[in-house]
VEXFIGU-133533 format. One line per field, with one value per residue (C-alpha): y, z, x; residue number from 1. Coordinates in nm, 3 decimals, decimal comma. Example, Ala and Ser with C-alpha at 12.3 -4.5 7.8 and 13.67 -1.06 7.14 Angstrom:
VEXFIGU-133533
yy = (-0,450  -0,106)
zz = (0,780  0,714)
xx = (1,230  1,367)
nr = (1  2)
***
This chain:
VEXFIGU-133533
yy = (13,215  13,283  13,613  13,726  13,646  13,831  14,127  14,147  14,122  14,404  14,621  14,573  14,661  14,973  15,087  15,015  15,154  14,927  14,651  14,639  14,396  14,415  14,236  14,182  14,048  13,728  13,920  14,001  13,635  13,506  13,154  13,221  13,101  13,102  13,323  13,256  13,595  13,675  14,052  14,298  14,379  14,442  14,798  14,859  14,903  14,555  14,381  14,498  14,708  14,412  14,199  14,447  14,453  14,075  14,026  14,283  14,060  13,740  13,605  13,429  13,580  13,344  13,487  13,356  13,452  13,821  13,769  13,596  13,913  14,189  14,464  14,617  14,945  15,005  14,945  14,785  14,435  14,164  13,912  13,552  13,460  13,696  13,952  14,281  14,125  13,843  13,473  13,360  12,991  12,994  13,184  12,945  12,646  12,821  12,867  12,503  12,404  12,602  12,422  12,087  12,180  12,247  12,625  12,747  13,126  13,305  13,664  13,655  13,939  13,837  14,113  13,937  13,579  13,648  13,937  13,943  14,256  14,571  14,760  14,473  14,422  14,763  14,664  14,300  14,332  13,966  13,651  13,461  13,092  12,975  12,663  12,496  12,317  11,978  12,102  12,151  12,459  12,639  12,929  13,216  13,107  12,749  12,856  13,082  12,807  12,543  12,767  12,859  12,506  12,366  12,610  12,555  12,183  12,252  12,393  12,521  12,763  13,134  13,297  13,668  13,750  14,100  14,262  14,610  14,818  14,917  15,278  15,542  15,511  15,273  15,334  15,589  15,425  15,075  14,890  15,172  15,434  15,782  16,083  16,216  15,879  15,857  16,204  16,137  15,802  15,936  16,214  15,955  15,728  16,014  16,115  16,028  15,701  15,591  15,483  15,123  14,990  14,672  14,385  14,601  14,569  14,290  14,259  14,264  14,581  14,757  14,673  14,791  15,132  15,177  15,387  15,588  15,926  15,991  16,092  15,758  15,897  15,768  15,941  16,114  15,980  16,290  16,506  16,327  16,302  15,924  15,672  15,366  15,114  15,294  15,286  14,926  14,814  15,018  14,889  14,530  14,543  14,673  14,397  14,122  14,243  14,288  13,946  13,774  13,968  13,867  13,502  13,522  13,674  13,427  13,136  13,239  13,301  12,925  12,663  12,583  12,930  13,071  13,084  13,310  13,689  13,939  14,286  14,507  14,841  15,138  15,266  15,621  15,733  16,047  16,167  16,176  15,918  15,775  15,447  15,295  15,375  15,082  14,848  14,950  14,910  14,567  14,438  14,584  14,392  14,066  14,132  13,898  13,980  14,036  14,134  14,497  14,740  15,038  15,329  15,249  14,960  14,977  14,942  14,627  14,389  14,604  14,585  14,211  14,129  14,342  14,199  13,843  13,914  14,084  13,790  13,538  13,740  13,768  14,147  14,319  14,654  14,981  15,335  15,619  15,995  16,164  16,524  16,701  17,003  17,202  17,227  17,015  16,676  16,700  16,684  16,407  16,409  16,442  16,446  16,070  15,961  15,877  16,004  16,278  16,203  16,167  15,900  15,715  15,722  15,588  15,298  15,201  15,233  14,975  14,743  14,758  14,760  15,109  15,316  15,693  15,843  16,172  15,989  15,705  15,458  15,563  15,920  15,984  16,323  16,407  16,703  16,784  17,021  17,380  17,546  17,880  17,900  18,189  17,966  17,678  17,749  17,750  17,413  17,264  17,428  17,293  16,936  16,944  17,084  16,817  16,546  16,659  16,651  16,301  16,176  16,330  16,158  15,823  15,806  15,592  15,821  15,769  16,065  16,098  16,365  16,407  16,756  16,641  16,848  17,176  17,249  17,210  17,100  17,306  17,035  16,775  17,016  17,096  16,727  16,663  16,957  16,932  16,574  16,222  16,057  15,713  15,716  15,711  15,405  15,481  15,758  15,786  16,064  15,926  15,851  15,871  16,028  15,750  15,506  15,716  15,636  15,261  15,261  15,458  15,277  14,927  14,981  15,167  14,923  14,628  14,768  14,853  14,506  14,347  14,550  14,446  14,082  14,113  14,254  14,199  14,015  14,200  14,091  14,216  14,552  14,584  14,511  14,768  15,026  14,964  15,020  15,342  15,471  15,378  15,573  15,882  15,906  15,861  16,117  16,380  16,350  16,197  16,308  16,684  16,746  16,487  16,386  16,743  16,774  16,445  16,547  16,865  16,676  16,402  16,642  16,928  16,783  16,440  16,532  16,212  16,088  16,061  15,828  15,565  15,560  15,331  15,564  15,720  15,511  15,698  15,686  15,506  15,486  15,866  15,900  15,650  15,821  16,154  15,986  15,849  16,188  16,382  16,127  16,112  16,487  16,526  16,240  16,353  16,554  16,291  16,009  16,210  16,237  15,864  15,771  15,984  15,843  15,581  15,301  15,188  14,815  14,829  14,992  15,285  15,349  15,545  15,859  15,699  15,336  15,077  15,206  15,111  15,352  15,341  15,261  15,371  15,397  15,332  15,353  15,193  14,988  15,263  15,157  15,278  15,029  15,018  15,247  15,569  15,857  15,833  15,620  15,456  15,147  15,126  14,898  15,011  14,867  14,924  14,923  14,751  14,897  15,086  15,179  15,448  15,778  16,083  16,198  16,457  16,807  16,643  16,526  16,260  16,463  16,329)
zz = (8,890  8,731  8,586  8,920  9,104  8,852  8,850  9,230  9,224  8,971  9,178  9,482  9,280  9,142  9,491  9,642  9,356  9,462  9,199  8,972  8,696  8,448  8,546  8,294  8,356  8,192  7,949  7,748  7,698  7,353  7,223  6,873  6,706  6,923  6,828  6,994  7,055  7,176  7,243  7,182  7,555  7,844  7,766  7,712  7,334  7,315  7,571  7,679  7,371  7,147  7,361  7,314  6,938  6,907  7,127  6,923  6,618  6,793  6,847  7,166  7,219  7,403  7,563  7,773  8,139  8,177  8,339  8,023  7,813  8,070  8,038  8,348  8,337  8,513  8,888  8,883  9,018  8,778  8,609  8,726  8,475  8,654  8,372  8,272  7,960  7,850  7,890  7,541  7,633  7,795  7,502  7,245  7,432  7,481  7,106  7,043  7,310  7,131  6,809  6,986  7,124  6,772  6,743  6,383  6,415  6,537  6,586  6,703  6,793  6,677  6,892  7,195  7,089  6,982  7,209  7,504  7,389  7,186  7,430  7,478  7,102  7,089  7,352  7,275  7,083  7,093  6,983  7,296  7,297  7,491  7,706  7,703  7,993  7,874  7,871  7,496  7,398  7,075  6,908  6,790  6,422  6,526  6,739  6,465  6,203  6,431  6,522  6,164  6,036  6,306  6,231  5,857  5,886  5,939  5,616  5,807  6,013  5,950  6,097  6,130  6,213  6,354  6,344  6,352  6,200  6,493  6,586  6,568  6,934  7,229  7,522  7,794  8,136  8,010  8,021  8,081  7,841  7,967  7,785  7,677  7,528  7,354  7,199  7,085  6,927  6,765  6,601  6,489  6,353  6,173  5,985  5,615  5,492  5,139  4,970  4,844  4,568  4,378  4,420  4,653  4,918  5,128  5,503  5,470  5,258  5,489  5,792  5,611  5,557  5,916  6,005  5,682  5,604  5,285  5,108  5,195  5,457  5,814  6,056  6,341  6,677  6,853  6,649  6,816  7,162  7,145  7,252  7,049  7,289  7,271  6,893  6,885  7,108  6,908  6,569  6,693  6,813  6,471  6,295  6,512  6,457  6,082  6,039  6,219  6,017  5,698  5,804  5,881  5,541  5,350  5,534  5,459  5,094  5,057  4,967  5,226  5,378  5,180  5,498  5,668  5,661  5,764  5,900  5,981  6,159  6,139  6,484  6,563  6,222  6,017  5,659  5,633  5,458  5,804  5,916  5,871  5,502  5,364  5,625  5,515  5,147  5,210  5,400  5,142  4,871  5,053  5,107  4,933  4,817  5,132  5,347  5,446  5,597  5,751  5,984  6,350  6,582  6,881  6,642  6,468  6,657  6,582  6,213  6,222  6,409  6,166  5,856  5,987  6,027  5,687  5,512  5,688  5,602  5,234  5,263  4,927  5,052  5,091  4,962  5,192  5,180  5,354  5,469  5,625  5,853  5,947  5,618  5,692  5,558  5,313  5,608  5,860  6,154  6,387  6,384  6,440  6,126  5,798  5,541  5,503  5,660  5,323  5,216  5,546  5,493  5,140  5,256  5,517  5,263  5,050  5,348  5,438  5,077  5,104  4,793  4,828  4,686  4,701  4,815  5,018  5,242  5,525  5,627  5,763  5,925  6,005  6,210  6,122  6,286  6,209  5,913  6,051  6,431  6,410  6,221  6,472  6,597  6,240  6,165  6,469  6,389  6,035  6,142  6,419  6,188  5,927  6,193  6,321  5,970  5,911  6,234  6,158  5,819  5,970  5,800  5,967  6,076  6,176  6,348  6,361  6,575  6,420  6,567  6,792  7,086  6,894  6,970  7,346  7,482  7,258  6,996  7,258  7,435  7,111  7,028  7,378  7,374  7,017  6,886  6,981  7,081  7,130  6,775  6,612  6,435  6,587  6,724  6,773  6,900  7,210  7,232  6,932  6,610  6,408  6,530  6,513  6,147  6,189  6,518  6,391  6,058  6,201  6,462  6,227  5,939  6,177  6,321  5,978  5,845  6,154  6,100  5,736  5,843  6,052  6,386  6,648  6,972  7,299  7,404  7,074  7,114  7,468  7,356  7,079  7,327  7,553  7,286  7,174  7,530  7,618  7,324  7,378  7,756  7,759  7,487  7,598  7,971  8,048  7,770  7,779  8,128  8,399  8,283  8,299  8,656  8,748  8,595  8,802  9,117  9,071  8,988  9,218  9,523  9,533  9,382  9,180  8,825  8,619  8,373  8,639  8,983  9,114  9,041  9,291  9,506  9,498  9,680  9,402  9,601  9,631  9,255  9,184  9,428  9,254  8,920  9,048  9,182  8,871  8,629  8,823  8,781  8,432  8,275  8,391  8,081  7,843  8,026  8,022  7,645  7,604  7,828  7,609  7,285  7,051  6,885  6,533  6,493  6,113  5,870  5,772  6,040  5,981  6,197  6,421  6,423  6,393  6,704  7,069  7,353  7,566  7,931  8,224  8,202  8,516  8,535  8,789  8,863  8,734  8,684  8,540  8,298  8,354  8,658  8,463  8,391  8,012  7,984  8,199  8,204  8,344  8,355  8,196  8,330  8,116  8,219  8,007  7,665  7,638  7,377  7,141  7,316  7,168  7,078  7,204  7,122  6,958  6,668  6,573  6,607  6,333)
xx = (-9,340  -9,001  -9,124  -9,273  -8,948  -8,733  -8,969  -8,956  -8,579  -8,552  -8,786  -8,561  -8,254  -8,418  -8,508  -8,170  -7,962  -7,680  -7,670  -7,369  -7,474  -7,762  -8,083  -8,359  -8,709  -8,832  -9,050  -8,734  -8,655  -8,738  -8,767  -8,641  -8,322  -8,011  -7,715  -7,378  -7,220  -6,868  -6,867  -6,587  -6,581  -6,820  -6,934  -7,311  -7,283  -7,134  -7,355  -7,701  -7,772  -7,683  -7,913  -8,197  -8,148  -8,128  -8,436  -8,629  -8,574  -8,671  -8,319  -8,209  -7,864  -7,628  -7,312  -7,021  -6,993  -6,910  -6,570  -6,448  -6,484  -6,435  -6,173  -6,008  -5,819  -5,488  -5,499  -5,846  -5,921  -5,810  -6,037  -6,057  -5,786  -5,545  -5,530  -5,688  -5,838  -6,069  -5,998  -5,905  -5,891  -6,236  -6,384  -6,236  -6,376  -6,711  -6,755  -6,668  -6,922  -7,194  -7,110  -7,121  -7,466  -7,597  -7,587  -7,574  -7,558  -7,245  -7,133  -6,773  -6,540  -6,193  -6,041  -6,187  -6,115  -5,756  -5,655  -5,893  -6,078  -6,043  -5,821  -5,578  -5,550  -5,379  -5,121  -5,046  -4,720  -4,620  -4,798  -4,905  -4,997  -5,301  -5,331  -5,672  -5,839  -5,710  -5,352  -5,329  -5,129  -5,215  -5,040  -5,257  -5,246  -5,326  -5,620  -5,756  -5,731  -5,885  -6,179  -6,263  -6,218  -6,446  -6,726  -6,687  -6,762  -7,131  -7,273  -7,579  -7,372  -7,395  -7,085  -7,011  -6,649  -6,598  -6,256  -6,104  -5,829  -5,610  -5,663  -5,391  -5,288  -5,336  -5,571  -5,501  -5,501  -5,438  -5,110  -4,857  -4,995  -5,086  -5,230  -4,891  -4,799  -5,134  -5,100  -4,743  -4,827  -5,145  -4,941  -4,686  -4,957  -5,131  -4,817  -4,831  -4,677  -4,585  -4,908  -4,899  -5,120  -5,193  -4,948  -4,736  -5,006  -4,861  -4,824  -4,446  -4,444  -4,688  -4,476  -4,162  -4,325  -4,444  -4,138  -4,128  -4,279  -4,475  -4,150  -3,989  -3,750  -3,727  -3,964  -3,780  -3,896  -3,763  -3,997  -4,288  -4,133  -4,114  -3,854  -3,758  -3,914  -4,250  -4,254  -4,135  -4,423  -4,674  -4,561  -4,532  -4,893  -4,999  -4,804  -4,950  -5,304  -5,262  -5,102  -5,390  -5,648  -5,470  -5,473  -5,845  -5,924  -5,708  -5,875  -6,233  -6,143  -6,090  -6,349  -6,614  -6,640  -6,930  -7,137  -6,880  -6,916  -6,647  -6,719  -6,420  -6,446  -6,210  -6,128  -6,008  -5,886  -5,826  -5,843  -5,464  -5,242  -5,187  -5,039  -5,384  -5,421  -5,222  -5,373  -5,722  -5,637  -5,482  -5,785  -6,024  -5,837  -5,920  -6,291  -6,535  -6,890  -7,096  -6,798  -6,751  -6,504  -6,684  -6,627  -6,689  -6,603  -6,839  -7,135  -7,002  -7,230  -7,535  -7,458  -7,393  -7,716  -7,917  -7,751  -7,801  -8,172  -8,203  -8,041  -8,262  -8,574  -8,480  -8,460  -8,505  -8,378  -8,562  -8,555  -8,457  -8,473  -8,179  -8,195  -7,896  -7,916  -7,607  -7,422  -7,111  -7,213  -6,921  -6,678  -6,599  -6,841  -6,542  -6,162  -6,152  -6,336  -6,165  -6,416  -6,678  -7,015  -7,192  -6,944  -6,981  -7,358  -7,321  -7,103  -7,361  -7,641  -7,462  -7,422  -7,792  -7,922  -8,068  -8,127  -8,139  -8,458  -8,645  -8,959  -8,812  -8,990  -8,757  -8,688  -8,338  -8,278  -7,916  -7,794  -7,433  -7,190  -7,302  -7,134  -7,253  -7,267  -7,513  -7,756  -7,746  -8,098  -8,231  -8,071  -8,240  -8,574  -8,572  -8,502  -8,762  -9,029  -8,957  -8,960  -9,299  -9,440  -9,304  -9,456  -9,795  -9,791  -9,694  -9,354  -9,086  -8,800  -8,436  -8,267  -7,888  -7,724  -7,378  -7,340  -7,054  -7,179  -7,178  -7,545  -7,523  -7,860  -8,088  -8,144  -8,233  -8,465  -8,647  -8,690  -8,824  -9,064  -9,194  -9,170  -9,270  -8,943  -9,094  -9,226  -8,882  -8,745  -8,406  -8,187  -7,811  -7,588  -7,416  -7,043  -6,810  -6,934  -6,770  -7,037  -7,355  -7,427  -7,390  -7,580  -7,878  -7,906  -7,864  -8,134  -8,367  -8,337  -8,374  -8,697  -8,837  -8,758  -8,917  -9,235  -9,244  -9,226  -9,545  -9,655  -9,383  -9,452  -9,487  -9,137  -8,991  -9,163  -9,031  -8,678  -8,710  -8,843  -8,546  -8,285  -8,455  -8,495  -8,137  -7,996  -8,213  -8,179  -7,803  -7,748  -7,999  -7,943  -7,607  -7,374  -7,430  -7,567  -7,508  -7,161  -7,033  -7,158  -6,995  -6,665  -6,660  -6,758  -6,498  -6,215  -6,310  -6,482  -6,318  -5,982  -6,005  -5,966  -6,290  -6,115  -6,039  -6,202  -5,925  -5,631  -5,637  -5,872  -6,204  -6,538  -6,722  -7,043  -7,056  -7,010  -7,287  -7,523  -7,468  -7,530  -7,861  -7,974  -7,880  -8,025  -8,352  -8,398  -8,259  -8,455  -8,800  -8,904  -8,766  -8,945  -9,269  -9,231  -9,163  -9,456  -9,686  -9,548  -9,686  -9,493  -9,575  -9,647  -9,670  -9,424  -9,649  -9,912  -10,229  -10,275  -10,536  -10,429  -10,155  -9,980  -9,953  -9,891  -9,580  -9,636  -9,425  -9,045  -8,844  -8,464  -8,236  -7,925  -7,698  -7,339  -7,010  -6,855  -6,479  -6,529  -6,493  -6,730  -6,715  -7,031  -7,295  -7,508  -7,860  -8,162  -8,488  -8,814  -9,121  -9,486  -9,749  -9,820  -10,148  -10,403  -10,279  -10,228  -10,393  -10,045  -9,802  -9,926  -10,231  -10,018  -10,274  -10,594  -10,829)
nr = (1  2  3  4  5  6  7  8  9  10  11  12  13  14  15  16  17  18  19  20  21  22  23  24  25  26  27  28  29  30  31  32  33  34  35  36  37  38  39  40  41  42  43  44  45  46  47  48  49  50  51  52  53  54  55  56  57  58  59  60  61  62  63  64  65  66  67  68  69  70  71  72  73  74  75  76  77  78  79  80  81  82  83  84  85  86  87  88  89  90  91  92  93  94  95  96  97  98  99  100  101  102  103  104  105  106  107  108  109  110  111  112  113  114  115  116  117  118  119  120  121  122  123  124  125  126  127  128  129  130  131  132  133  134  135  136  137  138  139  140  141  142  143  144  145  146  147  148  149  150  151  152  153  154  155  156  157  158  159  160  161  162  163  164  165  166  167  168  169  170  171  172  173  174  175  176  177  178  179  180  181  182  183  184  185  186  187  188  189  190  191  192  193  194  195  196  197  198  199  200  201  202  203  204  205  206  207  208  209  210  211  212  213  214  215  216  217  218  219  220  221  222  223  224  225  226  227  228  229  230  231  232  233  234  235  236  237  238  239  240  241  242  243  244  245  246  247  248  249  250  251  252  253  254  255  256  257  258  259  260  261  262  263  264  265  266  267  268  269  270  271  272  273  274  275  276  277  278  279  280  281  282  283  284  285  286  287  288  289  290  291  292  293  294  295  296  297  298  299  300  301  302  303  304  305  306  307  308  309  310  311  312  313  314  315  316  317  318  319  320  321  322  323  324  325  326  327  328  329  330  331  332  333  334  335  336  337  338  339  340  341  342  343  344  345  346  347  348  349  350  351  352  353  354  355  356  357  358  359  360  361  362  363  364  365  366  367  368  369  370  371  372  373  374  375  376  377  378  379  380  381  382  383  384  385  386  387  388  389  390  391  392  393  394  395  396  397  398  399  400  401  402  403  404  405  406  407  408  409  410  411  412  413  414  415  416  417  418  419  420  421  422  423  424  425  426  427  428  429  430  431  432  433  434  435  436  437  438  439  440  441  442  443  444  445  446  447  448  449  450  451  452  453  454  455  456  457  458  459  460  461  462  463  464  465  466  467  468  469  470  471  472  473  474  475  476  477  478  479  480  481  482  483  484  485  486  487  488  489  490  491  492  493  494  495  496  497  498  499  500  501  502  503  504  505  506  507  508  509  510  511  512  513  514  515  516  517  518  519  520  521  522  523  524  525  526  527  528  529  530  531  532  533  534  535  536  537  538  539  540  541  542  543  544  545  546  547  548  549  550  551  552  553  554  555  556  557  558  559  560  561  562  563  564  565  566  567  568  569  570  571  572  573  574  575  576  577  578  579  580  581  582  583  584  585  586  587  588  589  590)
***
């Protein structure tokens, strides 16, 4: 009865197009081990896509109520706690309640628990005490210590702590920061600082060098168009965040914390000797075996869920063959990453226990930015031809689009017209390039490990299909086509701000209706491909077996997280799986 009611409710929401919160049918519910999860914020990469991934591995992901971890931009309605950020008291008590109830798996965003979310962590320049429901007031260091100590008392707990290196500038449209302030502070943050090493890497020494250039002289604020109060706020926020991260690392280094794992992401960086460099080196010096500091922040939960599963399965690792197309793998994937793409790949290989090999179990195909613009078509052709061959041979394939928009829509069109999208292990290309490697590898490795463990359940396969469809549809259809149309409509026709529909007050219903119309048209060829695709249910399927056919794919309940055009959320309803399709373009003809 429950499933029929939820299914009917979802159908109504899909028809009306007016719902504003995710609704999932009962078939996605799993009865496996519970994982208590405090997300970074309420964006899709930190909520529904983490749910999909956890469900696909048999985990029952438990989360606080959405208002407790929601971020509101400037001028938007406040949360129930009267702020623009998450409720740190509620979240602290929620985690303790999960422990009291017997939970023994945790994935916890420290940015959310300590600062109310990623965005607010960049703007909170003073330590702020929190008052709990019983009237107890705790300072931030007290609350951090109490939380970790409580979870450490149960030796059966497995705890993943997620944190981030503060990015080079705060968020546009939050607090009082605008684009000019962001650009000025990012330039200031990117300027070289004295490089500290060894015993000199202390919080105090790092903070003392915040205002110094690489030659040791004082940086001129006028050169960057900044005022003293702006820099003071910015540096105080950095200090607060670094001090709390240092306390966290020093705590888990003590006895009794062997079941704690730390994963730190680097947010909006550069290759320069920037203000982040000493912070990164300091945190790296405190990492224990099994901890990691990697590029990307919005993919942290993906990586933690996958690593939790791998450890519990006794994962022995896998070999992988990596092929690059585009010729710029020796450069950062974008201006906001801190190392060349090949090095970022290598760091993630270490984290997931992957060994590069010329004849690997996994095939990883990576499109980079084009070294030669005139050869862009050839780069795409080569990858697509290799992908087709891998799929014909039944090889599990991960595809990473690190082209940073340089190929327009041609690469996506070729994949849609010539390959079986639903047969991929994973795909990533949407949003920031700094997270595509971690997103694609975490999802691909997780699926491969799940297949190795035995045939997944129907619910696990549906969850996997959703995360793959979500990634492909948003990247192919929204990022490079629909979003551009929306930006022109919002700026031109509505005279509004695509980065915040509340400043000025905007007809949000009109924007959503246009999104629905454009997505309905743009997604048709991609959905046709998915509905004709087959999904492997074993690690290395034979050409005429070991696969199930995708059923129907229906999208609805479109929404704009944070009421801005940058990204979208949507519900994905799947029809029943079928017998194996003959295959797109007769790929599996005996």
